[in-house]
N, C-alpha and C positions, 0 to 999 in steps of 0.2 A: 176429281174436282179441279185440279189445276188445268187439266186438258180442257174441260168445259170452258173455263174462263179464257184460255188461249183462243179457242174458236170464237168466242164472243168478241175478243178484242180484235181479231182479225176482220170480223164483220163490221165492227165499228170503224176500224181504220179505213175500210173502203169507202164508208159513208163520209168520214172526215176529209178524205181526198176531194170529195164533191162539195165540201163546205158546210156539212151538217152531220149531226149525230142524233140518232133516235133516242138514245138513253145517255145523258151526259155522265152518268156514274160508271159506265162499262169499263173504261180504262182504268179509272180510279180503283175499281174493284179488283182489277187484275193486279194491280200493285200490291193491294192488301193481301190478296189471296196467295200470291206467289211468295210473299214474305222475303223478297230479295230486291235489291236496287237494280235499275236498268243495266248499270255498267258492269255489275258482277265483280268489281274491283274493291277489296277491302282497303279503306283508307283513302286513296286519291279519288277525287271526283273526276268524272269523264264527261266530256262535251257530247251531247247527243247529235245525231244528224239533224241538219236544219234545212228547211225548204223556204225560200224567200218569194214573196208575193208583192208585186208593185201595185200599190193602190193608185198613186198618182206620181208619175215620173217627171213632171214639169211644172210642179207647184212653185210659185215664187214665194220666198221668204217664210217657209213654215217654221214655227218656233216651239208650239205647244200642241198637245193632243190629250183628248179624253175619249173613252169608250163607254157607251151605255146604250140601253134599248130605249130610244127617245119615245117611240109610239106605242110601246108595250105589246108589240106584235111577235115577240120571241126572237127577233133578229136585232143584233147590236149594230149600232151606227158608229162612225168614227167622226169626231168633231175635231178639226184642226184649225188653229188661229194663226194668223200671220202677222208679222212685225212690220215690215216696210215694203209691201207688195208693190205700192206706188210711192215714188219720191217726187215731190213738186219743187219748183223753183224757190230758192230762198227769198224771203220777203222781210228784210230788216231783222234777220235772225237765222237760226238754222233751218235747213230745208224741211218743209212739212213731210211727214212720213205717214202713210195710211196703210192700215192692215184690214183685214177681212176675216170673216167665219166661213168655213167651208164644212159641210156635212156630206160624208160619203155613206151610201147606202147600197145594199144588195137586194136584187129583186126578189129573191126567194131564199129559203134555207139551203137549197141545192145549187144556187149560184156560185161558180167558182170563186175562190178568195182573191182572184186577180181581176174580177169584173165588178166595178163599183160605178154607181151613178153619183154626180155631184150636184149639190144645190149650194147657192150662196145667199143665205138670208140676211147678212149683215156685210155690206160691201164696203169697198174703199171710199165710195161716195159719202159715207157717214162722217169721214174726216178724223178718225181716231187711228193713231199708230200704236205699235207695240201692244197688240192684244195677247195679254198673258194667259196664264192658266185658265182654261174653260172648266167650269164645274157643273155638273149635271145634277139637278135636284128640283123638287117641287118648291118654289119659293113663294107662291101665292096661294097655296092651300086649296087648289082646285082639283088635286088628284092627277094632274098632268105634269110631266116632267118640263122644266125650263133649263136654260143654259145661262149660268152667271158669267159675265165678261169682266175681267180685272185688267184695266188699260192704262197704258202710259209708261214712260221710263225717262231716264235722264235726257235723252236726245229730243224727246217730244214737247218738254217744257209744260206739259199738262196731261191730264188723265181723266178717267171716269170709271164708275162702278156701276153696272147695269145688269139686268137679266133679260134675255130673250124669251118671251112668253110662248110657251108650247101650246098646241102641237105644231103651229105653222112657223114660229121662230122669226117671224117678220116684224113684230112689235117689240121695241126695247123700251124697258122701264127702269129709270133710275131707282136704286134702293132707297135713297133718301134725296131731298132737294139739293144737299150739298154735294152729292156724288154724280150729278148730271154732267158737269163740267167743272173741273177744279185744277189748281196748279199742282195737286197732289197726284201720285200715280199709285197703283194697286196691283198686287200680284196674286193674292189668295184670300179666301175667307173661310171661316169654319162656322158650323151651326150647332145649336144646342138651345135648350130652354134656360137661359142664364138666370132670369129673375123668378123662375118657378111659377109662372102664371099659366102654364098649359099651352103657350104658343111658342113656335119656334123663333129663336132670335139668331143673330149673326154676330161673330166676333171677327174683326179684321184689323189690318194695320196699313198704314199709308206713309209715303215718303215724298218730300219736295226738294228739288234741286234748286238751290239758291245761287245764281251766277255771281261770279266775283265783281265786287264793287271797290276796286282799289286794294283788294286782299284776296286770299284764297276762297274758292267756292265752299259752299256748306250745304248741309242736309238737314232739313226739318223732318222730324218724325212724329208719328201719333199712333196710338193703340186705342181702338174704338170698339163699342158694341152698338148694335142697332136693335132696338125693342121692336119686336114684330106684333102685328095685330091679328095674324092668321089669315089675312085675306091679301097679302102682298104689299101692305104698308109698313114702313119702319121709320123709327125715329132715333137719330144718332146721339150717343153720349160718349165722351172721351175719358178713357181709363188713365192713360199716361201719355206724356208728351215728349219723351226722351228715348224711346226704345223702340226695338223691332224694326218695322219698315217693309218686310217682303213676305216670306213664308210664315205661316202661323198654324199651330196645331193646338187642340184641346186634349187634356189628359189629367186623370186624377193623380197627380204626382204624389201628394202626401197621404193618399188613401184614406181620406176623410169623407168621401161620398159625394163631393162636387167636383166640377171641372176647374182646373187650373190652365193657364195659358202658357204656352212654350213657343219660343221663336228663335231661330238664328239671327244674328246681326250681321248683315252684309254691308251696310252703308257705313263708310268711315269718314276720313281714313286714318287708320282703321278704327273701328269701334269696338271696344271691349266691355263686357266678356263677349266671347264668340256666340255663346248660347245663353239665354236667360229664361227664367220662368217666373210667372206671377202667381203667388199662393192666393187663392180665394179665401178671404177671412170671412167676409160677409157678402151675400148677394146683393145686386142692385135693388134699392128701394128709396122711397122719399126721404127717409132719415139720412141717407148719405148722397142725396142729389142724384140718385139713379145712377151713380158711378160704381157702386160696390165698393168694398174695402179690400185692397190688395196689398201684398208685400213682394217686393222684387228680389229674386235670388239669383246667383250665379251658377251655372252648370260647368262651363269651361271657359278658360281664358288663355288657351295655349295654341289654338289652331287657326288663328287669323280671321279671315272673312267667313263668316258662317253662311251656309247656302240652303240646305235641304235636310229634312229629318223625318223619321217615322218611329213610332213605338210598336215594337213587335218582339216576340221571343225568338231573336235571331240564332241563339245558340242551343236551343232546345232544352233549357233548364227549367222549363215551365215557369219562368219569370220574364216579363217583358224587359227589354233593353231599348235604349234610345240609339237608333242607327242614323248616321249623320255624314253629310258631305260638306267640305269646305270649298272655297272657290279662290285659290291664290295664283298669283303669277311669280314665277322664280326670280323675276328681274324687278320686282316691286321694292324699292328700298324702305317702304313703310312696313313691310310685312317680313320682319326678321325677329329672331328670338333674342334672349338676353346676351347671347354671344356674338350677335351680329350676323348669324347664319340664316339663310331664307327659311321661312316656315314651310314645311312640306305641304303639297296638295295631296289630299287623299280622302279615303272613306274610313270611318271609325264607328265604334259603338261604345256606349257608356252604360255601365251598370247603375241601375237606379238605387240609391242609398236606402237602407232600411228606414221604415217609418219614423223611428226615433232619432234618426240621424240626418233626414233629409232637409230639415229646416236650417240646420247649421252647417252643412257641407257646401264649401264654395268651390270646390273642383271635384267632379265625380270622377270615378275610376275609368280611365280610358284604355281601350283596346284598339290597336291598330289592325284594321281589316286589310288595307291596301294603300301604299303611298307611292310616289315617284312620278305622278303626272306632270308633264311639262307642257306649257302653252307653246303653240306653234303658229297660231293665228297672228296675223300682222297687227300692229297698232301699239300704242303706248302701254307699258305695264299696268298702268292703273285703269285701263279700259278693257282687259282681257283677264280670264281666269279659268281654271279647271279644278276638279272635274265638274260635271254638271248635275242635274237633278237625278234623284234615284227613285227605284221602285224595288219591290222585294216579292219573289215567288220561287217555288221550287221548279226549275225549268228542266232538270235532268233526271226527275223521277227517283230520286234516292231518299226522299222524305227528309232532307236538309234544305233550309231556305238559302236561296242565292240572291245576289243583288245585281240589278241592272242599272247602269250608268252611262251617260254620254261623256265623251271628252270635252264638249263644248268648245272651250278655246284650244284644246289638244285635239289632234286627229284621233278618229275612232269612236265606235260604238261598242260597249263592253258588257260582259257578264262576269261577275265574281262568283265562281263555283265553291261552294262550301265543302271542305274535306272532312273526313271522319273525325280528325283531331281538332276541328273547329277553325283551322286556318282557312284561307281563301286563295284561290287560284284565278288570276285575271286571264280571261280569254277574249280576244277581239272578235266581235260578231261581224263587224263590217268595218272596212277602212274608210278613208274620206274625211274631210275637214267639217268642222262645226256641226256636229250632230246636236239637235236640241233635245227636247223631252222624249223619253221611251217609257212606256207604261206596259205592265203585264195585264193581259185581259183574255178571257176565253171567248174569242171572237166566234168560234164555229161550234160552240156548245158541246165540245167533245169532253168536257171535264177536266181539261188541263190548260195551262195558260200559253197564249202566244205572246210575242213582244211586238207592239206597235211603235214605230219610231219615225220621227220626222228629221230630216236633214236640211239645215238651212244654207250652209255653205258661206263663204266670204268673198268679197268682190275681187275680181281679177282685172287689172288695170282699170280700177274704178267702176267695173260693171258687175253686178250680182248675178251669178248664173242661176238657172232654175234649181230648185231643191227638189225633194222627193218625199213621199210618204210610203213607208213599207211595213209589211207584216213578216215576221219571222217565226215560222212554225217549227216546233221540235218533235222529234219522233224517237221511239225507243230503239229502233233498229235501223 
């Protein structure tokens, strides 16, 4: 039986080399049938062999990436958004920065993984800078995938939240009238039927940089939900005006059957707690002015600037944990603990308290996954941080989840391999400065994840060099 699966796996491997697998489950079946991890080592995780494919070796200012089958043809596309692809001359303020959306496609399932065609459905001529996390979903109910664009940042002084209507992606639609052009900027949204009317709604958060007027600059924040009508129309309501601001997730924290809101708090300086959650007490309805009724709770107040998080069973105990990255600079005097020591930069996970304790817990039990990231990028300590965004997948076939992260302000792109004792070993996937987002996705339909990553880089003598988009494919042997 094992010999049979070994033969099938070898056949599948030859197809994967061409960029396609006939049966996505073949290699997964091998892992299950053999009953042994790839490494054959008890305890310590082993890094698999890696093949790198360059999707675009000269892309200016790539920052974020998403992977999905945009046109439902069985082949996945790569969506890359850029931050400051074009920088214009300053006019009474900071220089305007313009980003764009780039879609990379392969001609067929057998097209090699380093041969991609590129389209730019949303160019720098649109005038929006810092196009953050792209998100692929049907936002207008027509059965076709769209791409949400969350735009703006501190340096742009304005932002927007729109979606590109599929399948052409050349028409941009603001989610609400307020999000077409606004002094607020956006990083992420989440979808759910929040008011239980049968239509998809959106929960998101925004931030606004307020320039100094005789004093320090400040940040305005808001947590919103958009009531959806099922055909692409949304109406905005504000839940809170003092929290969140960047990444946002939905999860039933208190296990009462409805979605709660969880977000790291990045904008400061610094804002505590580092992670908060909003308990949903009542859904939005006319009786509460369509805002819902919410109670805010603390998750962690020890890790400085909150950056990214996921809910997943990271340690294999059949219970989800909250996996999280902060984003600190070792030289930022605002990011110190009670003893005046710098708050470490790292990756952590938190055990979710039991249902009877979750409403009263103000500090969830924290487990250190990996610390010791140090910013190497130039710039003031309040303008850089590390580590970056995270994703989670089993990349070395040992049936233990691993963590992918970028250094962001630190050099390097990393995987944190989980060992048998549930500790993690950091392995540098690639060197170089200012890697942006990295995501795990089964690009070639072989039933196991690749890592797709973008490298932004930082200016050298005031000039930003070209960045790159790469795929890292992992092999058992």
